[in-house]
VOBA-100399 format. One record per residue (C-alpha): chain; x, z, y; residue in one letter. Coordinates in steps of 0.5 Angstrom, whole numbers, plus 500, padded with zeros to 3 digits. Layout:
BEGIN
+--------+-----+-----+-----+---------+
| cadena |  c1 |  c3 |  c2 | residuo |
+--------+-----+-----+-----+---------+
|      A |   X |   Z |   Y |       A |
...
+--------+-----+-----+-----+---------+
//
This chain:
BEGIN
+--------+-----+-----+-----+---------+
| cadena |  c1 |  c3 |  c2 | residuo |
+--------+-----+-----+-----+---------+
|      A | 533 | 316 | 487 |       M |
|      A | 535 | 317 | 480 |       T |
|      A | 536 | 311 | 476 |       R |
|      A | 537 | 312 | 468 |       I |
|      A | 536 | 308 | 462 |       R |
|      A | 538 | 307 | 455 |       P |
|      A | 544 | 305 | 452 |       F |
|      A | 547 | 303 | 445 |       Q |
|      A | 551 | 309 | 443 |       A |
|      A | 558 | 309 | 439 |       L |
|      A | 557 | 314 | 434 |       R |
|      A | 561 | 317 | 428 |       Y |
|      A | 558 | 314 | 422 |       D |
|      A | 556 | 321 | 418 |       A |
|      A | 558 | 318 | 411 |       A |
|      A | 565 | 317 | 413 |       K |
|      A | 567 | 323 | 417 |       V |
|      A | 564 | 331 | 418 |       S |
|      A | 561 | 331 | 424 |       L |
|      A | 562 | 339 | 424 |       S |
|      A | 570 | 337 | 423 |       N |
|      A | 571 | 332 | 429 |       V |
|      A | 567 | 335 | 435 |       I |
|      A | 571 | 339 | 440 |       V |
|      A | 569 | 342 | 446 |       P |
|      A | 570 | 338 | 453 |       P |
|      A | 577 | 337 | 454 |       Y |
|      A | 578 | 341 | 460 |       D |
|      A | 576 | 348 | 456 |       V |
|      A | 581 | 347 | 451 |       I |
|      A | 587 | 351 | 451 |       A |
|      A | 594 | 348 | 450 |       A |
|      A | 595 | 352 | 445 |       A |
|      A | 589 | 350 | 441 |       D |
|      A | 590 | 342 | 441 |       R |
|      A | 594 | 342 | 435 |       E |
|      A | 589 | 345 | 431 |       G |
|      A | 584 | 340 | 433 |       F |
|      A | 589 | 335 | 432 |       Y |
|      A | 590 | 337 | 424 |       T |
|      A | 583 | 339 | 423 |       R |
|      A | 581 | 332 | 421 |       D |
|      A | 585 | 325 | 422 |       P |
|      A | 579 | 322 | 426 |       H |
|      A | 577 | 329 | 431 |       N |
|      A | 575 | 327 | 438 |       A |
|      A | 581 | 330 | 441 |       I |
|      A | 585 | 324 | 440 |       R |
|      A | 581 | 320 | 445 |       L |
|      A | 581 | 325 | 450 |       E |
|      A | 588 | 329 | 450 |       L |
|      A | 595 | 328 | 448 |       T |
|      A | 598 | 332 | 443 |       R |
|      A | 603 | 336 | 448 |       R |
|      A | 601 | 338 | 455 |       V |
|      A | 607 | 335 | 457 |       E |
|      A | 606 | 328 | 455 |       D |
|      A | 600 | 327 | 459 |       E |
|      A | 604 | 325 | 465 |       A |
|      A | 608 | 319 | 462 |       R |
|      A | 602 | 317 | 458 |       T |
|      A | 598 | 311 | 460 |       D |
|      A | 593 | 312 | 454 |       Y |
|      A | 593 | 305 | 451 |       A |
|      A | 594 | 308 | 444 |       D |
|      A | 587 | 312 | 446 |       V |
|      A | 584 | 305 | 447 |       R |
|      A | 588 | 302 | 440 |       R |
|      A | 585 | 308 | 436 |       T |
|      A | 578 | 307 | 439 |       L |
|      A | 578 | 300 | 436 |       E |
|      A | 582 | 302 | 430 |       A |
|      A | 576 | 307 | 428 |       W |
|      A | 570 | 302 | 430 |       T |
|      A | 574 | 296 | 425 |       R |
|      A | 574 | 301 | 420 |       S |
|      A | 567 | 304 | 421 |       G |
|      A | 568 | 310 | 422 |       V |
|      A | 565 | 309 | 429 |       L |
|      A | 559 | 305 | 429 |       V |
|      A | 554 | 302 | 435 |       R |
|      A | 547 | 302 | 435 |       D |
|      A | 543 | 296 | 434 |       L |
|      A | 538 | 298 | 440 |       R |
|      A | 539 | 301 | 446 |       P |
|      A | 536 | 308 | 446 |       A |
|      A | 536 | 315 | 449 |       F |
|      A | 539 | 320 | 445 |       Y |
|      A | 535 | 327 | 445 |       A |
|      A | 540 | 333 | 443 |       L |
|      A | 537 | 341 | 441 |       R |
|      A | 543 | 345 | 441 |       Q |
|      A | 541 | 352 | 437 |       S |
|      A | 546 | 358 | 439 |       F |
|      A | 547 | 365 | 440 |       T |
|      A | 548 | 367 | 447 |       G |
|      A | 553 | 373 | 449 |       P |
|      A | 547 | 378 | 449 |       D |
|      A | 546 | 377 | 442 |       G |
|      A | 540 | 373 | 443 |       K |
|      A | 538 | 366 | 439 |       S |
|      A | 537 | 361 | 444 |       H |
|      A | 535 | 353 | 444 |       V |
|      A | 537 | 348 | 449 |       R |
|      A | 534 | 341 | 449 |       D |
|      A | 536 | 335 | 453 |       G |
|      A | 538 | 328 | 452 |       F |
|      A | 543 | 323 | 453 |       F |
|      A | 543 | 317 | 457 |       G |
|      A | 546 | 312 | 462 |       L |
|      A | 546 | 314 | 470 |       L |
|      A | 547 | 309 | 475 |       H |
|      A | 553 | 312 | 480 |       L |
|      A | 551 | 314 | 487 |       E |
|      A | 555 | 317 | 492 |       D |
|      A | 554 | 324 | 494 |       Y |
|      A | 552 | 322 | 501 |       A |
|      A | 546 | 319 | 498 |       R |
|      A | 544 | 326 | 496 |       R |
|      A | 541 | 324 | 489 |       G |
|      A | 547 | 327 | 485 |       V |
|      A | 550 | 333 | 488 |       R |
|      A | 556 | 336 | 486 |       P |
|      A | 556 | 344 | 486 |       H |
|      A | 564 | 345 | 486 |       E |
|      A | 570 | 342 | 489 |       R |
|      A | 575 | 338 | 485 |       T |
|      A | 583 | 337 | 484 |       L |
|      A | 586 | 330 | 485 |       E |
|      A | 591 | 332 | 479 |       G |
|      A | 585 | 332 | 473 |       P |
|      A | 582 | 326 | 477 |       K |
|      A | 588 | 322 | 476 |       A |
|      A | 589 | 323 | 469 |       D |
|      A | 582 | 322 | 467 |       R |
|      A | 582 | 315 | 471 |       L |
|      A | 588 | 313 | 467 |       K |
|      A | 584 | 314 | 461 |       L |
|      A | 578 | 310 | 464 |       L |
|      A | 582 | 305 | 465 |       R |
|      A | 585 | 304 | 459 |       A |
|      A | 579 | 305 | 455 |       T |
|      A | 573 | 302 | 459 |       R |
|      A | 569 | 308 | 455 |       A |
|      A | 565 | 314 | 457 |       N |
|      A | 568 | 319 | 452 |       L |
|      A | 566 | 325 | 454 |       S |
|      A | 559 | 327 | 458 |       I |
|      A | 557 | 329 | 465 |       V |
|      A | 553 | 335 | 464 |       F |
|      A | 547 | 334 | 470 |       L |
|      A | 541 | 339 | 471 |       L |
|      A | 534 | 337 | 474 |       Y |
|      A | 528 | 342 | 476 |       E |
|      A | 522 | 342 | 472 |       D |
|      A | 520 | 349 | 473 |       R |
|      A | 513 | 347 | 468 |       E |
|      A | 517 | 344 | 463 |       E |
|      A | 513 | 338 | 463 |       E |
|      A | 520 | 334 | 461 |       L |
|      A | 521 | 338 | 455 |       L |
|      A | 514 | 338 | 452 |       R |
|      A | 515 | 330 | 452 |       R |
|      A | 522 | 331 | 448 |       L |
|      A | 519 | 336 | 443 |       A |
|      A | 516 | 330 | 438 |       P |
|      A | 523 | 327 | 438 |       A |
|      A | 526 | 333 | 433 |       F |
|      A | 520 | 333 | 429 |       E |
|      A | 523 | 328 | 423 |       G |
|      A | 530 | 329 | 421 |       E |
|      A | 536 | 329 | 425 |       P |
|      A | 539 | 322 | 427 |       L |
|      A | 546 | 327 | 426 |       A |
|      A | 547 | 334 | 426 |       S |
|      A | 553 | 338 | 427 |       A |
|      A | 555 | 346 | 427 |       R |
|      A | 561 | 347 | 432 |       D |
|      A | 567 | 353 | 432 |       E |
|      A | 562 | 358 | 436 |       A |
|      A | 557 | 357 | 431 |       G |
|      A | 552 | 353 | 435 |       A |
|      A | 548 | 347 | 432 |       T |
|      A | 547 | 340 | 435 |       H |
|      A | 541 | 336 | 433 |       R |
|      A | 541 | 329 | 435 |       L |
|      A | 535 | 325 | 435 |       A |
|      A | 534 | 317 | 438 |       R |
|      A | 529 | 316 | 443 |       I |
|      A | 526 | 308 | 442 |       E |
|      A | 519 | 309 | 444 |       D |
|      A | 518 | 304 | 450 |       P |
|      A | 513 | 309 | 453 |       A |
|      A | 517 | 315 | 452 |       L |
|      A | 523 | 312 | 454 |       V |
|      A | 519 | 309 | 461 |       E |
|      A | 517 | 317 | 461 |       S |
|      A | 523 | 320 | 462 |       L |
|      A | 525 | 315 | 466 |       R |
|      A | 520 | 315 | 471 |       A |
|      A | 520 | 323 | 471 |       F |
|      A | 527 | 323 | 473 |       L |
|      A | 527 | 318 | 478 |       E |
|      A | 524 | 322 | 485 |       P |
|      A | 528 | 328 | 482 |       R |
|      A | 535 | 329 | 485 |       P |
|      A | 541 | 332 | 480 |       L |
|      A | 546 | 337 | 481 |       V |
|      A | 552 | 337 | 476 |       I |
|      A | 553 | 343 | 472 |       A |
|      A | 559 | 340 | 468 |       D |
|      A | 564 | 334 | 469 |       G |
|      A | 565 | 333 | 477 |       H |
|      A | 572 | 330 | 475 |       H |
|      A | 569 | 326 | 470 |       R |
|      A | 564 | 324 | 475 |       Y |
|      A | 568 | 323 | 481 |       E |
|      A | 573 | 319 | 477 |       T |
|      A | 568 | 314 | 475 |       A |
|      A | 566 | 313 | 482 |       L |
|      A | 573 | 311 | 483 |       A |
|      A | 574 | 306 | 478 |       Y |
|      A | 567 | 303 | 480 |       R |
|      A | 570 | 302 | 487 |       D |
|      A | 576 | 299 | 484 |       E |
|      A | 572 | 294 | 479 |       Q |
|      A | 567 | 292 | 485 |       R |
|      A | 573 | 290 | 489 |       A |
|      A | 576 | 286 | 483 |       A |
|      A | 569 | 283 | 481 |       H |
|      A | 565 | 283 | 488 |       P |
|      A | 560 | 279 | 485 |       G |
|      A | 558 | 283 | 478 |       A |
|      A | 552 | 286 | 481 |       G |
|      A | 549 | 293 | 480 |       D |
|      A | 548 | 292 | 473 |       D |
|      A | 555 | 291 | 471 |       A |
|      A | 557 | 297 | 466 |       P |
|      A | 562 | 300 | 471 |       F |
|      A | 556 | 302 | 475 |       E |
|      A | 554 | 307 | 470 |       W |
|      A | 556 | 313 | 467 |       I |
|      A | 554 | 317 | 461 |       L |
|      A | 550 | 323 | 462 |       A |
|      A | 546 | 329 | 459 |       Y |
|      A | 540 | 332 | 462 |       F |
|      A | 538 | 339 | 462 |       A |
|      A | 532 | 342 | 465 |       N |
|      A | 536 | 348 | 470 |       A |
|      A | 530 | 352 | 469 |       F |
|      A | 528 | 352 | 462 |       A |
|      A | 530 | 359 | 458 |       P |
|      A | 535 | 355 | 453 |       G |
|      A | 539 | 353 | 460 |       T |
|      A | 544 | 359 | 460 |       L |
|      A | 547 | 361 | 467 |       L |
|      A | 552 | 366 | 466 |       L |
|      A | 557 | 370 | 470 |       P |
|      A | 565 | 369 | 472 |       I |
|      A | 567 | 376 | 473 |       H |
|      A | 574 | 377 | 477 |       R |
|      A | 580 | 381 | 475 |       L |
|      A | 584 | 384 | 480 |       I |
|      A | 591 | 383 | 478 |       L |
|      A | 596 | 385 | 484 |       R |
|      A | 595 | 392 | 488 |       G |
|      A | 593 | 399 | 486 |       A |
|      A | 586 | 401 | 484 |       A |
|      A | 582 | 405 | 490 |       P |
|      A | 580 | 412 | 489 |       S |
|      A | 573 | 414 | 491 |       D |
|      A | 575 | 416 | 498 |       R |
|      A | 578 | 409 | 499 |       E |
|      A | 572 | 405 | 496 |       W |
|      A | 567 | 409 | 500 |       A |
|      A | 572 | 408 | 507 |       E |
|      A | 572 | 400 | 505 |       R |
|      A | 565 | 399 | 503 |       L |
|      A | 561 | 402 | 508 |       P |
|      A | 554 | 400 | 507 |       G |
|      A | 554 | 400 | 499 |       W |
|      A | 551 | 405 | 495 |       S |
|      A | 555 | 407 | 489 |       C |
|      A | 553 | 410 | 482 |       E |
|      A | 558 | 412 | 477 |       S |
|      A | 557 | 412 | 470 |       V |
|      A | 561 | 414 | 464 |       A |
|      A | 565 | 409 | 460 |       L |
|      A | 568 | 411 | 454 |       R |
|      A | 570 | 405 | 452 |       S |
|      A | 570 | 398 | 452 |       A |
|      A | 565 | 397 | 447 |       Q |
|      A | 560 | 401 | 451 |       D |
|      A | 561 | 396 | 457 |       L |
|      A | 556 | 390 | 456 |       P |
|      A | 550 | 396 | 454 |       G |
|      A | 552 | 399 | 461 |       L |
|      A | 552 | 392 | 465 |       L |
|      A | 545 | 391 | 462 |       A |
|      A | 542 | 398 | 464 |       S |
|      A | 546 | 399 | 470 |       H |
|      A | 548 | 392 | 473 |       L |
|      A | 542 | 387 | 471 |       A |
|      A | 537 | 391 | 474 |       P |
|      A | 540 | 390 | 481 |       L |
|      A | 539 | 383 | 481 |       R |
|      A | 535 | 383 | 487 |       D |
|      A | 541 | 387 | 492 |       R |
|      A | 548 | 385 | 492 |       H |
|      A | 551 | 388 | 487 |       A |
|      A | 558 | 389 | 482 |       F |
|      A | 561 | 394 | 477 |       A |
|      A | 568 | 396 | 478 |       A |
|      A | 572 | 398 | 472 |       D |
|      A | 579 | 401 | 473 |       D |
|      A | 580 | 404 | 466 |       A |
|      A | 579 | 411 | 468 |       S |
|      A | 573 | 412 | 464 |       G |
|      A | 568 | 411 | 469 |       R |
|      A | 564 | 405 | 471 |       L |
|      A | 563 | 404 | 479 |       R |
|      A | 556 | 400 | 480 |       V |
|      A | 556 | 399 | 487 |       F |
|      A | 550 | 395 | 491 |       S |
|      A | 547 | 394 | 497 |       K |
|      A | 540 | 391 | 500 |       P |
|      A | 540 | 383 | 502 |       R |
|      A | 540 | 382 | 509 |       A |
|      A | 535 | 376 | 507 |       V |
|      A | 530 | 378 | 501 |       A |
|      A | 529 | 372 | 496 |       G |
|      A | 532 | 366 | 494 |       P |
|      A | 535 | 364 | 502 |       A |
|      A | 540 | 370 | 503 |       G |
|      A | 547 | 370 | 502 |       E |
|      A | 550 | 369 | 495 |       L |
|      A | 553 | 376 | 492 |       S |
|      A | 559 | 372 | 490 |       V |
|      A | 561 | 370 | 497 |       R |
|      A | 560 | 377 | 500 |       L |
|      A | 564 | 380 | 494 |       I |
|      A | 569 | 376 | 495 |       H |
|      A | 569 | 377 | 503 |       R |
|      A | 568 | 385 | 503 |       E |
|      A | 571 | 386 | 496 |       V |
|      A | 576 | 382 | 494 |       I |
|      A | 579 | 381 | 501 |       E |
|      A | 576 | 388 | 504 |       G |
|      A | 578 | 393 | 499 |       V |
|      A | 584 | 389 | 496 |       F |
|      A | 587 | 386 | 502 |       G |
|      A | 587 | 379 | 498 |       L |
|      A | 586 | 373 | 502 |       D |
|      A | 585 | 366 | 500 |       E |
|      A | 592 | 364 | 500 |       R |
|      A | 593 | 370 | 495 |       A |
|      A | 587 | 368 | 491 |       V |
|      A | 590 | 361 | 491 |       R |
|      A | 597 | 364 | 489 |       E |
|      A | 594 | 367 | 482 |       G |
|      A | 592 | 374 | 485 |       A |
|      A | 586 | 375 | 481 |       I |
|      A | 584 | 371 | 475 |       D |
|      A | 576 | 369 | 473 |       Y |
|      A | 574 | 371 | 466 |       P |
|      A | 568 | 369 | 462 |       K |
|      A | 568 | 375 | 458 |       S |
|      A | 566 | 382 | 460 |       A |
|      A | 568 | 385 | 454 |       L |
|      A | 574 | 382 | 453 |       Q |
|      A | 576 | 383 | 461 |       T |
|      A | 575 | 391 | 460 |       A |
|      A | 579 | 391 | 454 |       L |
|      A | 585 | 387 | 458 |       D |
|      A | 584 | 393 | 463 |       V |
|      A | 586 | 398 | 458 |       R |
|      A | 592 | 395 | 456 |       V |
|      A | 594 | 394 | 463 |       G |
|      A | 593 | 386 | 464 |       R |
|      A | 590 | 388 | 471 |       G |
|      A | 588 | 393 | 475 |       V |
|      A | 580 | 393 | 476 |       V |
|      A | 576 | 388 | 474 |       A |
|      A | 569 | 386 | 478 |       L |
|      A | 563 | 385 | 474 |       Y |
|      A | 558 | 380 | 477 |       L |
|      A | 551 | 379 | 476 |       N |
|      A | 550 | 371 | 475 |       P |
|      A | 547 | 366 | 479 |       L |
|      A | 540 | 364 | 478 |       V |
|      A | 538 | 356 | 478 |       P |
|      A | 535 | 357 | 485 |       E |
|      A | 542 | 359 | 488 |       D |
|      A | 545 | 352 | 485 |       V |
|      A | 539 | 348 | 488 |       F |
|      A | 539 | 351 | 495 |       R |
|      A | 547 | 351 | 496 |       V |
|      A | 547 | 344 | 494 |       T |
|      A | 541 | 341 | 497 |       A |
|      A | 544 | 344 | 504 |       A |
|      A | 550 | 339 | 502 |       G |
|      A | 555 | 345 | 501 |       E |
|      A | 559 | 347 | 494 |       V |
|      A | 558 | 354 | 491 |       L |
|      A | 565 | 359 | 491 |       P |
|      A | 570 | 358 | 486 |       Q |
|      A | 569 | 360 | 479 |       K |
|      A | 561 | 362 | 481 |       S |
|      A | 558 | 359 | 475 |       T |
|      A | 558 | 358 | 467 |       F |
|      A | 553 | 354 | 464 |       F |
|      A | 552 | 355 | 457 |       Y |
|      A | 554 | 353 | 452 |       P |
|      A | 558 | 347 | 454 |       K |
|      A | 557 | 340 | 451 |       L |
|      A | 562 | 338 | 445 |       P |
|      A | 565 | 331 | 446 |       T |
|      A | 564 | 327 | 440 |       G |
|      A | 556 | 327 | 439 |       L |
|      A | 555 | 320 | 442 |       V |
|      A | 560 | 315 | 446 |       F |
|      A | 559 | 309 | 451 |       R |
|      A | 563 | 304 | 451 |       V |
|      A | 562 | 299 | 457 |       F |
|      A | 561 | 292 | 453 |       E |
|      A | 555 | 296 | 450 |       D |
|      A | 553 | 299 | 457 |       A |
|      A | 546 | 296 | 456 |       R |
+--------+-----+-----+-----+---------+
//
């Protein structure tokens, strides 16, 4: 059972700051070299609540300074608390990698924490202990959810989106434009009937974590600590809930993009070696005159093969090899292509086992164009371009209690940090 409820958000006062100058990408996608730029962009930039200025300072910080910063910004009125609990609808308008305009609607609320074993909240990837230990220090120090766990629900008829639509008809509660050009419009949902409608709609539906596995598992660890320290606190205690964003996995604006593979070691196979090492795969050779031609060729030659196992190989030779083979089991019950490609191509063709992969034998780029450019300047041996997974894949695998292979999914766009915060004193 999924339990959600409205909350009193802590938000930037638009009269004190420009929201566009203070929102930042999620902490785990900010490159070390980019931290300084966000720190200097605005003295109230949200990165100051998430990351140390220098990477090397993370190991020794206890994040007490973040708590002091949060309190100081609240006292000065830079951050203000809404007086009444609400859900917060978010409309993101953006241009996808395909050059087309998209809109994604979702909403923020509090989610009751549940252990994975209960199957209400389902992970799709494994986590690392280092990032969780760092985030736990931050949570202990601030007693606040400063960034968001991004969760997906299944709504093929888009029923919930129709209920959210009226929230965006008036002036936004807040709006911002991020460095990628996406616009974010925030609206408050207070109408009791609509609040109850959203709660009741999600109650019987499981949720899949799209982004924020480390944050969710950190919240579980903190919850367990607090339960031990406060055994009588009850199910409504602030530490039993987490700030989350909910979006429909099957809506057109929820983009699930591929993450490609770049082979960094070894040599590019010859035509004969490809044929010998990939029996049962067919190959189409397409002229690739420049890296700029790649996105169009993938759209016309790889994308139509989504009903088959397929990938395209680029060794900067002027030819794009497009490989495919029929699925052993047709439809959504079949094996994931990304698993097959790791077994038959990365290991079978290039001889890179799990240990080699863990030691950095391949990279996981998100941009096909940038990857093609990298291969042409010698950064990498062969690029393997993949088709994206589909929402059915994600829900099928997680429903079976499994996780997806490493670096299988890229949900786009990311949710910026800074639109809403939640402090535990305002949990209800």
